C-alpha positions, 0 to 999 in steps of 0.5 A, spaced: 189 463 443 191 463 436 193 456 432 198 457 427 203 453 423 210 452 426 216 456 424 223 454 425 224 460 431 219 456 435 224 451 437 226 454 443 219 455 446 217 448 443 222 445 447 221 448 453 213 446 453 215 439 451 220 439 457 215 441 462 209 437 459 214 431 459 216 431 466 209 432 468 206 426 464 212 421 463 216 421 470 217 414 469 222 415 463 229 415 464 234 421 463 238 418 457 231 417 453 229 424 454 236 427 453 235 423 446 228 426 445 231 433 446 235 432 440 230 428 436 225 434 436 229 439 432 233 435 428 228 429 426 221 430 428 220 437 427 223 437 420 219 431 418 212 433 421 206 438 420 206 442 426 202 447 429 203 451 435 198 454 440 199 461 442 197 466 447 199 473 447 204 471 442 207 466 446 207 459 444 204 454 450 203 448 446 204 444 439 202 438 435 206 434 430 203 430 425 206 425 421 201 423 416 195 421 420 199 420 426 199 425 432 207 424 433 207 429 439 202 433 443 204 437 448 201 443 452 204 448 458 202 444 464 199 451 467 194 451 461 192 444 462 184 443 462 183 450 458 181 447 451 188 448 448 190 441 447 183 440 444 183 446 439 190 443 437 187 436 435 181 439 432 185 443 427 189 437 425 183 432 425 179 437 420 185 437 416 186 429 416 180 426 418 181 419 422 187 420 427 192 415 430 196 416 436 201 412 441 201 413 448 205 410 454 200 406 458 203 410 464 201 416 462 195 418 465 194 425 463 195 423 456 190 417 456 185 421 460 185 427 454 185 422 448 179 418 451 175 424 453 176 426 446 174 420 443 180 416 441 179 408 442 184 403 444 186 399 438 192 395 440 198 394 446 205 393 445 212 394 448 216 400 446 223 397 445 227 403 447 224 404 454 221 397 456 214 401 457 207 399 455 204 403 449 197 404 447 195 405 440 189 409 439 184 411 434 179 417 433 175 417 427 172 424 425 165 426 428 167 421 434 
């Protein structure tokens, strides 16, 4: 496994990974919201984020996008869940940025479990206006 900076040619693989991981972790999200996010990733999020990809045998199987010290997105191909890819991606950005924050949907048990195991703690709960879903804001300090 290799972690490297995102390149524009990675967009199709990133979108495939996002789609598969999102369908698994966010079955509660409406299709119109997902359609908009599918457009926002290449047009809005990736151009404004510092993004790293994880590769196995030259194939992108995960990515993390950082906006300042906030994880804007962390997605790993479901077949690679539990293999340390997500942890390696978070380790990479934490090494570079120290304290990290992230928002995760309350109903996303996969994401919540991952972040709790990593050492993130809940700071606040709020409503995600676009979906009506509960969001949890989490924080992890270096060395947690």
